MMTF fields as JSON, N, C-alpha, C and O atoms, coordinates in Angstrom:
{
  "mmtfVersion": "1.0.0",
  "mmtfProducer": "UNKNOWN",
  "numBonds": 139,
  "numAtoms": 140,
  "numGroups": 35,
  "numChains": 1,
  "numModels": 1,
  "chainsPerModel": [1],
  "groupsPerChain": [35],
  "chainIdList": ["A"],
  "bondAtomList": [4, 2, 8, 6, 12, 10, 16, 14, 20, 18, 24, 22, 28, 26, 32, 30, 36, 34, 40, 38, 44, 42, 48, 46, 52, 50, 56, 54, 60, 58, 64, 62, 68, 66, 72, 70, 76, 74, 80, 78, 84, 82, 88, 86, 92, 90, 96, 94, 100, 98, 104, 102, 108, 106, 112, 110, 116, 114, 120, 118, 124, 122, 128, 126, 132, 130, 136, 134],
  "bondOrderList": [1, 1, 1, 1, 1, 1, 1, 1, 1, 1, 1, 1, 1, 1, 1, 1, 1, 1, 1, 1, 1, 1, 1, 1, 1, 1, 1, 1, 1, 1, 1, 1, 1, 1],
  "groupList": [{"groupName": "MET", "atomNameList": ["N", "CA", "C", "O"], "elementList": ["N", "C", "C", "O"], "formalChargeList": [0, 0, 0, 0], "bondAtomList": [1, 0, 2, 1, 3, 2], "bondOrderList": [1, 1, 2], "singleLetterCode": "M", "chemCompType": "L-PEPTIDE LINKING"}, {"groupName": "ASN", "atomNameList": ["N", "CA", "C", "O"], "elementList": ["N", "C", "C", "O"], "formalChargeList": [0, 0, 0, 0], "bondAtomList": [1, 0, 2, 1, 3, 2], "bondOrderList": [1, 1, 2], "singleLetterCode": "N", "chemCompType": "L-PEPTIDE LINKING"}, {"groupName": "LYS", "atomNameList": ["N", "CA", "C", "O"], "elementList": ["N", "C", "C", "O"], "formalChargeList": [0, 0, 0, 0], "bondAtomList": [1, 0, 2, 1, 3, 2], "bondOrderList": [1, 1, 2], "singleLetterCode": "K", "chemCompType": "L-PEPTIDE LINKING"}, {"groupName": "ILE", "atomNameList": ["N", "CA", "C", "O"], "elementList": ["N", "C", "C", "O"], "formalChargeList": [0, 0, 0, 0], "bondAtomList": [1, 0, 2, 1, 3, 2], "bondOrderList": [1, 1, 2], "singleLetterCode": "I", "chemCompType": "L-PEPTIDE LINKING"}, {"groupName": "GLY", "atomNameList": ["N", "CA", "C", "O"], "elementList": ["N", "C", "C", "O"], "formalChargeList": [0, 0, 0, 0], "bondAtomList": [1, 0, 2, 1, 3, 2], "bondOrderList": [1, 1, 2], "singleLetterCode": "G", "chemCompType": "PEPTIDE LINKING"}, {"groupName": "VAL", "atomNameList": ["N", "CA", "C", "O"], "elementList": ["N", "C", "C", "O"], "formalChargeList": [0, 0, 0, 0], "bondAtomList": [1, 0, 2, 1, 3, 2], "bondOrderList": [1, 1, 2], "singleLetterCode": "V", "chemCompType": "L-PEPTIDE LINKING"}, {"groupName": "ALA", "atomNameList": ["N", "CA", "C", "O"], "elementList": ["N", "C", "C", "O"], "formalChargeList": [0, 0, 0, 0], "bondAtomList": [1, 0, 2, 1, 3, 2], "bondOrderList": [1, 1, 2], "singleLetterCode": "A", "chemCompType": "L-PEPTIDE LINKING"}, {"groupName": "SER", "atomNameList": ["N", "CA", "C", "O"], "elementList": ["N", "C", "C", "O"], "formalChargeList": [0, 0, 0, 0], "bondAtomList": [1, 0, 2, 1, 3, 2], "bondOrderList": [1, 1, 2], "singleLetterCode": "S", "chemCompType": "L-PEPTIDE LINKING"}, {"groupName": "LEU", "atomNameList": ["N", "CA", "C", "O"], "elementList": ["N", "C", "C", "O"], "formalChargeList": [0, 0, 0, 0], "bondAtomList": [1, 0, 2, 1, 3, 2], "bondOrderList": [1, 1, 2], "singleLetterCode": "L", "chemCompType": "L-PEPTIDE LINKING"}, {"groupName": "CYS", "atomNameList": ["N", "CA", "C", "O"], "elementList": ["N", "C", "C", "O"], "formalChargeList": [0, 0, 0, 0], "bondAtomList": [1, 0, 2, 1, 3, 2], "bondOrderList": [1, 1, 2], "singleLetterCode": "C", "chemCompType": "L-PEPTIDE LINKING"}, {"groupName": "GLN", "atomNameList": ["N", "CA", "C", "O"], "elementList": ["N", "C", "C", "O"], "formalChargeList": [0, 0, 0, 0], "bondAtomList": [1, 0, 2, 1, 3, 2], "bondOrderList": [1, 1, 2], "singleLetterCode": "Q", "chemCompType": "L-PEPTIDE LINKING"}, {"groupName": "ASP", "atomNameList": ["N", "CA", "C", "O"], "elementList": ["N", "C", "C", "O"], "formalChargeList": [0, 0, 0, 0], "bondAtomList": [1, 0, 2, 1, 3, 2], "bondOrderList": [1, 1, 2], "singleLetterCode": "D", "chemCompType": "L-PEPTIDE LINKING"}, {"groupName": "PHE", "atomNameList": ["N", "CA", "C", "O"], "elementList": ["N", "C", "C", "O"], "formalChargeList": [0, 0, 0, 0], "bondAtomList": [1, 0, 2, 1, 3, 2], "bondOrderList": [1, 1, 2], "singleLetterCode": "F", "chemCompType": "L-PEPTIDE LINKING"}, {"groupName": "GLU", "atomNameList": ["N", "CA", "C", "O"], "elementList": ["N", "C", "C", "O"], "formalChargeList": [0, 0, 0, 0], "bondAtomList": [1, 0, 2, 1, 3, 2], "bondOrderList": [1, 1, 2], "singleLetterCode": "E", "chemCompType": "L-PEPTIDE LINKING"}, {"groupName": "ARG", "atomNameList": ["N", "CA", "C", "O"], "elementList": ["N", "C", "C", "O"], "formalChargeList": [0, 0, 0, 0], "bondAtomList": [1, 0, 2, 1, 3, 2], "bondOrderList": [1, 1, 2], "singleLetterCode": "R", "chemCompType": "L-PEPTIDE LINKING"}],
  "groupTypeList": [0, 1, 1, 2, 3, 4, 3, 5, 4, 6, 4, 3, 7, 4, 8, 0, 8, 4, 9, 5, 8, 2, 10, 1, 8, 3, 11, 9, 3, 3, 12, 13, 14, 7, 7],
  "groupIdList": [1, 2, 3, 4, 5, 6, 7, 8, 9, 10, 11, 12, 13, 14, 15, 16, 17, 18, 19, 20, 21, 22, 23, 24, 25, 26, 27, 28, 29, 30, 31, 32, 33, 34, 35],
  "secStructList": [7, 7, 7, 7, 3, 3, 3, 3, 7, 7, 1, 2, 2, 2, 2, 2, 2, 2, 2, 2, 2, 2, 2, 6, 6, 7, 7, 3, 3, 3, 3, 7, 7, 7, 7],
  "xCoordList": [-52.344, -51.038, -50.651, -50.838, -50.11, -49.752, -48.274, -47.916, -47.423, -45.978, -45.493, -46.045, -44.458, -43.829, -42.355, -41.718, -41.818, -40.419, -39.59, -39.959, -38.474, -37.547, -36.382, -35.77, -36.073, -34.951, -33.929, -34.249, -32.708, -31.651, -30.81, -30.155, -30.835, -30.068, -30.973, -31.763, -30.855, -31.694, -30.887, -31.082, -29.98, -29.252, -30.141, -31.34, -29.564, -30.335, -31.017, -32.19, -30.296, -30.874, -32.006, -33.049, -31.81, -32.843, -34.104, -35.211, -33.942, -35.103, -35.821, -37.05, -35.057, -35.672, -36.455, -37.566, -35.87, -36.569, -37.858, -38.892, -37.805, -39.009, -40.085, -41.263, -39.699, -40.663, -41.305, -42.517, -40.49, -41.014, -41.973, -43.025, -41.611, -42.491, -43.813, -44.87, -43.775, -45.005, -45.879, -47.104, -45.27, -46.038, -46.753, -47.8, -46.178, -46.782, -47.587, -47.882, -47.941, -48.789, -48.219, -48.957, -46.89, -46.213, -45.706, -44.97, -46.113, -45.684, -44.2, -43.678, -43.525, -42.104, -41.754, -42.479, -40.645, -40.117, -38.62, -37.932, -38.123, -36.709, -36.01, -36.45, -34.926, -34.124, -32.836, -32.19, -32.471, -31.213, -30.501, -31.134, -29.204, -28.398, -28.461, -28.299, -28.695, -28.73, -27.322, -26.474, -27.088, -25.757, -25.485, -24.411],
  "yCoordList": [-42.478, -41.903, -42.137, -43.229, -41.095, -41.198, -40.888, -39.821, -41.802, -41.63, -42.273, -43.275, -41.686, -42.252, -42.439, -41.543, -43.589, -43.903, -43.544, -43.873, -42.869, -42.528, -43.497, -43.757, -44.031, -44.955, -44.263, -43.859, -44.127, -43.477, -44.552, -45.353, -44.562, -45.536, -46.565, -47.222, -46.7, -47.639, -48.851, -49.373, -49.291, -50.528, -51.721, -51.567, -52.874, -54.094, -54.034, -54.388, -53.591, -53.538, -52.528, -52.811, -51.352, -50.323, -50.747, -50.517, -51.367, -51.823, -52.965, -53.023, -53.873, -54.987, -54.472, -54.928, -53.524, -52.934, -52.261, -52.392, -51.545, -50.917, -51.931, -51.698, -53.046, -54.107, -54.692, -54.899, -54.957, -55.536, -54.556, -54.958, -53.279, -52.284, -52.19, -52.139, -52.166, -52.09, -53.322, -53.206, -54.495, -55.716, -55.656, -56.276, -54.903, -54.748, -53.457, -52.987, -52.883, -51.691, -50.484, -49.706, -50.335, -49.197, -48.307, -48.76, -47.02, -46.084, -45.8, -45.618, -45.763, -45.425, -44.723, -44.812, -44.034, -43.38, -43.668, -43.611, -43.977, -44.321, -43.166, -42.718, -42.691, -41.61, -42.189, -43.028, -41.735, -42.149, -40.904, -39.974, -40.891, -39.768, -39.723, -40.746, -38.542, -38.424, -38.201, -37.616, -38.666, -38.586, -37.198, -36.948],
  "zCoordList": [3.574, 3.356, 1.897, 1.359, 1.268, -0.145, -0.312, -0.811, 0.097, -0.033, -1.321, -1.776, -1.901, -3.09, -2.766, -2.212, -3.105, -2.832, -4.055, -5.182, -3.83, -4.9, -4.915, -3.878, -6.087, -6.253, -7.146, -8.263, -6.658, -7.426, -8.099, -7.431, -9.421, -10.188, -10.828, -10.15, -12.134, -12.874, -13.316, -14.413, -12.453, -12.726, -12.402, -12.17, -12.387, -12.128, -10.763, -10.641, -9.746, -8.393, -8.309, -7.718, -8.895, -8.855, -9.581, -9.096, -10.746, -11.504, -10.8, -10.798, -10.204, -9.473, -8.268, -8.001, -7.547, -6.409, -6.867, -6.212, -7.984, -8.522, -8.861, -8.592, -9.443, -9.775, -8.528, -8.484, -7.517, -6.271, -5.592, -5.094, -5.573, -4.959, -5.709, -5.081, -7.029, -7.824, -7.611, -7.553, -7.494, -7.248, -5.905, -5.721, -4.965, -3.644, -3.539, -2.44, -4.699, -4.791, -4.058, -3.455, -4.118, -3.509, -4.639, -5.516, -4.611, -5.648, -5.532, -4.432, -6.663, -6.662, -7.964, -8.955, -7.939, -9.13, -9.182, -8.163, -10.382, -10.555, -11.264, -12.324, -10.675, -11.251, -11.816, -11.187, -13.005, -13.625, -14.124, -14.623, -13.99, -14.467, -15.987, -16.652, -16.53, -17.992, -18.53, -17.857, -19.729, -20.341, -20.879, -21.428]
}
């Protein structure tokens, strides 16, 4: 299975979640609103 998790928001929580997922070899992508 090749699922990718989307994280909305690149605040502290979103970035930390992305780090934890990557450490556990889970693909993810972080979306942030552009200015």
